[in-house]
DOMAR-825549 format. One record per residue (C-alpha): x, y, z negated; residue number from 0. Coordinates in Angstrom, 3 decimals, padded with zeros to 6 digits. Example, Ala and Ser with C-alpha at 12.3 -4.5 7.8 and 13.67 -1.06 7.14 Angstrom:
% residues 2
+----------+----------+----------+-----+
:       px :       py :       pz :   n :
+----------+----------+----------+-----+
:  012.300 : -004.500 : -007.800 :   0 :
:  013.670 : -001.060 : -007.140 :   1 :
+----------+----------+----------+-----+
This chain:
% residues 185
+----------+----------+----------+-----+
:       px :       py :       pz :   n :
+----------+----------+----------+-----+
:  034.335 :  220.441 : -292.650 :   0 :
:  034.033 :  221.468 : -289.049 :   1 :
:  034.630 :  218.736 : -286.465 :   2 :
:  035.339 :  219.451 : -282.860 :   3 :
:  033.377 :  217.504 : -280.242 :   4 :
:  035.374 :  214.645 : -278.750 :   5 :
:  034.083 :  215.115 : -275.217 :   6 :
:  032.348 :  212.734 : -272.948 :   7 :
:  032.930 :  209.016 : -272.867 :   8 :
:  033.477 :  207.709 : -269.353 :   9 :
:  032.651 :  204.094 : -270.402 :  10 :
:  030.599 :  202.457 : -273.074 :  11 :
:  033.768 :  200.711 : -274.322 :  12 :
:  035.246 :  204.172 : -275.211 :  13 :
:  032.188 :  204.992 : -277.296 :  14 :
:  032.264 :  201.594 : -278.969 :  15 :
:  035.971 :  202.118 : -279.831 :  16 :
:  035.248 :  205.597 : -281.200 :  17 :
:  032.317 :  204.328 : -283.341 :  18 :
:  034.371 :  201.424 : -284.736 :  19 :
:  037.229 :  203.795 : -285.642 :  20 :
:  034.836 :  205.849 : -287.804 :  21 :
:  033.023 :  203.203 : -289.834 :  22 :
:  031.780 :  199.679 : -290.136 :  23 :
:  028.966 :  199.386 : -287.727 :  24 :
:  027.185 :  196.479 : -286.113 :  25 :
:  026.984 :  197.552 : -282.499 :  26 :
:  024.695 :  196.111 : -279.803 :  27 :
:  025.788 :  196.462 : -276.207 :  28 :
:  023.664 :  196.486 : -273.088 :  29 :
:  024.357 :  193.928 : -270.385 :  30 :
:  022.998 :  193.233 : -266.971 :  31 :
:  022.602 :  189.510 : -265.993 :  32 :
:  022.010 :  190.500 : -262.410 :  33 :
:  024.939 :  193.002 : -262.380 :  34 :
:  025.028 :  196.619 : -263.475 :  35 :
:  023.774 :  198.807 : -260.630 :  36 :
:  027.095 :  200.720 : -260.530 :  37 :
:  029.370 :  197.599 : -260.568 :  38 :
:  030.833 :  196.655 : -257.226 :  39 :
:  030.528 :  192.915 : -257.967 :  40 :
:  030.052 :  190.379 : -260.761 :  41 :
:  033.788 :  190.193 : -261.587 :  42 :
:  034.002 :  194.004 : -262.077 :  43 :
:  030.866 :  193.897 : -264.177 :  44 :
:  032.143 :  191.145 : -266.451 :  45 :
:  035.482 :  192.908 : -266.872 :  46 :
:  033.802 :  196.058 : -268.097 :  47 :
:  031.494 :  194.034 : -270.370 :  48 :
:  034.426 :  192.124 : -271.799 :  49 :
:  036.205 :  195.458 : -272.573 :  50 :
:  033.073 :  196.602 : -274.445 :  51 :
:  033.087 :  193.410 : -276.491 :  52 :
:  036.844 :  193.698 : -277.155 :  53 :
:  036.347 :  197.145 : -278.492 :  54 :
:  033.839 :  195.953 : -281.132 :  55 :
:  030.367 :  195.128 : -279.701 :  56 :
:  028.822 :  192.621 : -282.097 :  57 :
:  026.151 :  191.243 : -279.791 :  58 :
:  024.593 :  191.989 : -276.413 :  59 :
:  021.024 :  192.654 : -275.296 :  60 :
:  020.134 :  192.126 : -271.666 :  61 :
:  018.234 :  194.524 : -269.579 :  62 :
:  014.737 :  193.295 : -268.763 :  63 :
:  014.807 :  190.222 : -266.535 :  64 :
:  012.126 :  188.097 : -264.997 :  65 :
:  014.288 :  185.253 : -263.708 :  66 :
:  015.727 :  183.028 : -266.541 :  67 :
:  018.040 :  181.338 : -264.058 :  68 :
:  019.802 :  184.714 : -263.599 :  69 :
:  020.397 :  184.723 : -267.351 :  70 :
:  021.718 :  181.124 : -267.381 :  71 :
:  024.132 :  181.938 : -264.581 :  72 :
:  025.214 :  185.144 : -266.416 :  73 :
:  025.774 :  183.230 : -269.698 :  74 :
:  027.954 :  180.722 : -267.823 :  75 :
:  030.027 :  183.552 : -266.331 :  76 :
:  030.555 :  185.040 : -269.797 :  77 :
:  031.586 :  181.721 : -271.242 :  78 :
:  034.082 :  181.230 : -268.343 :  79 :
:  035.401 :  184.761 : -269.008 :  80 :
:  035.690 :  184.059 : -272.755 :  81 :
:  033.158 :  186.634 : -273.770 :  82 :
:  031.895 :  185.053 : -276.985 :  83 :
:  029.129 :  187.130 : -278.674 :  84 :
:  025.482 :  186.407 : -279.155 :  85 :
:  023.168 :  187.509 : -276.327 :  86 :
:  019.556 :  188.447 : -276.856 :  87 :
:  017.509 :  188.211 : -273.649 :  88 :
:  015.364 :  191.212 : -272.804 :  89 :
:  011.822 :  190.213 : -272.011 :  90 :
:  009.065 :  192.635 : -271.042 :  91 :
:  005.480 :  191.568 : -270.698 :  92 :
:  004.513 :  193.205 : -267.412 :  93 :
:  000.923 :  194.212 : -267.270 :  94 :
:  001.030 :  196.970 : -264.822 :  95 :
:  001.938 :  196.675 : -261.178 :  96 :
:  003.295 :  200.247 : -260.915 :  97 :
:  005.575 :  199.598 : -263.866 :  98 :
:  006.969 :  196.486 : -262.147 :  99 :
:  007.595 :  198.477 : -258.928 : 100 :
:  009.493 :  201.181 : -260.912 : 101 :
:  011.614 :  198.647 : -262.745 : 102 :
:  012.529 :  196.887 : -259.510 : 103 :
:  013.374 :  200.224 : -257.914 : 104 :
:  015.643 :  201.308 : -260.788 : 105 :
:  017.405 :  198.055 : -261.346 : 106 :
:  017.733 :  196.890 : -257.713 : 107 :
:  017.155 :  193.338 : -258.932 : 108 :
:  014.975 :  191.035 : -256.886 : 109 :
:  011.889 :  189.597 : -258.553 : 110 :
:  011.466 :  185.788 : -258.521 : 111 :
:  008.851 :  184.531 : -256.052 : 112 :
:  006.692 :  183.046 : -258.810 : 113 :
:  006.530 :  186.411 : -260.579 : 114 :
:  005.764 :  188.352 : -257.341 : 115 :
:  002.999 :  185.796 : -256.460 : 116 :
:  001.406 :  186.229 : -259.871 : 117 :
:  001.490 :  190.061 : -259.668 : 118 :
:  000.157 :  190.081 : -256.120 : 119 :
: -002.662 :  187.622 : -256.918 : 120 :
: -003.984 :  189.653 : -259.911 : 121 :
: -003.190 :  193.160 : -258.731 : 122 :
: -006.855 :  194.257 : -258.445 : 123 :
: -007.944 :  192.948 : -261.881 : 124 :
: -006.243 :  194.829 : -264.726 : 125 :
: -007.423 :  192.410 : -267.416 : 126 :
: -006.219 :  189.381 : -265.426 : 127 :
: -002.949 :  191.191 : -264.683 : 128 :
: -002.414 :  191.799 : -268.426 : 129 :
: -003.067 :  188.098 : -269.295 : 130 :
: -000.870 :  186.830 : -266.447 : 131 :
:  001.968 :  189.189 : -267.453 : 132 :
:  001.792 :  188.104 : -271.132 : 133 :
:  001.642 :  184.436 : -270.165 : 134 :
:  004.665 :  184.850 : -267.833 : 135 :
:  006.646 :  186.441 : -270.712 : 136 :
:  005.588 :  183.617 : -273.047 : 137 :
:  006.729 :  181.001 : -270.494 : 138 :
:  010.098 :  182.793 : -270.201 : 139 :
:  010.543 :  182.793 : -274.000 : 140 :
:  009.648 :  179.105 : -274.358 : 141 :
:  012.143 :  178.234 : -271.599 : 142 :
:  014.874 :  180.455 : -273.070 : 143 :
:  014.477 :  179.031 : -276.531 : 144 :
:  014.538 :  175.440 : -275.269 : 145 :
:  017.747 :  176.324 : -273.466 : 146 :
:  019.500 :  177.586 : -276.583 : 147 :
:  019.168 :  181.347 : -276.087 : 148 :
:  020.685 :  183.313 : -278.923 : 149 :
:  017.614 :  185.449 : -279.270 : 150 :
:  014.784 :  187.355 : -277.634 : 151 :
:  014.383 :  191.142 : -277.488 : 152 :
:  010.938 :  192.221 : -276.495 : 153 :
:  010.716 :  195.499 : -274.632 : 154 :
:  007.477 :  196.734 : -276.082 : 155 :
:  006.670 :  199.751 : -273.904 : 156 :
:  004.637 :  200.951 : -276.897 : 157 :
:  002.008 :  198.313 : -276.549 : 158 :
:  001.642 :  196.701 : -279.900 : 159 :
: -001.369 :  194.569 : -278.943 : 160 :
:  000.432 :  192.743 : -276.126 : 161 :
:  003.541 :  192.259 : -278.229 : 162 :
:  001.534 :  190.949 : -281.215 : 163 :
: -000.136 :  188.375 : -278.892 : 164 :
:  003.307 :  187.164 : -277.697 : 165 :
:  004.581 :  187.019 : -281.215 : 166 :
:  001.512 :  185.122 : -282.440 : 167 :
:  001.964 :  182.575 : -279.702 : 168 :
:  005.763 :  182.107 : -280.078 : 169 :
:  006.687 :  182.697 : -283.712 : 170 :
:  006.758 :  179.004 : -284.594 : 171 :
:  009.203 :  178.323 : -281.766 : 172 :
:  011.886 :  180.398 : -283.480 : 173 :
:  011.764 :  178.130 : -286.544 : 174 :
:  012.118 :  175.043 : -284.376 : 175 :
:  015.327 :  176.080 : -282.655 : 176 :
:  018.508 :  174.558 : -283.925 : 177 :
:  020.659 :  177.693 : -283.613 : 178 :
:  018.027 :  180.025 : -285.218 : 179 :
:  018.007 :  182.740 : -282.674 : 180 :
:  017.003 :  186.255 : -283.604 : 181 :
:  013.537 :  187.630 : -282.931 : 182 :
:  013.485 :  191.406 : -282.569 : 183 :
:  010.341 :  193.361 : -281.786 : 184 :
+----------+----------+----------+-----+
């Protein structure tokens, strides 16, 4: 049976609706705790996110963030707006200064002072930069889990060794949380 293309989707919510109309799927949606770069403000951003959820998104995964407080503020805005789906927090162990600069440039999100200080201090020692980046990610995960995050999504950047080190250090924390968040690697 030949099917005609449906055309472009202007918004993610349109794609979600289309997918839900054609089967039973568990759909993850992207979200931006520090606001989508194309949104004019936080209210606009939440309205579009809420529409995505209303069309059938099962859970959300944040873009990479380095400031847990930005996530906590975002989660509060979602609760206030009655957006009630699990949210996995996107964490990326940053071990490369050029990578950090590119992420900052693309997202337009400011980096927390603590993170900038760490990256600046270890910028000339790649091994120390790697260790500091992994430790920063681990600190974020510990903080997020102790503040009832629904889950953690590690952005691996194809580096299994770094990710395994994080998992080895944090795996017991997932068993200790009362709401049993998800751990996706």
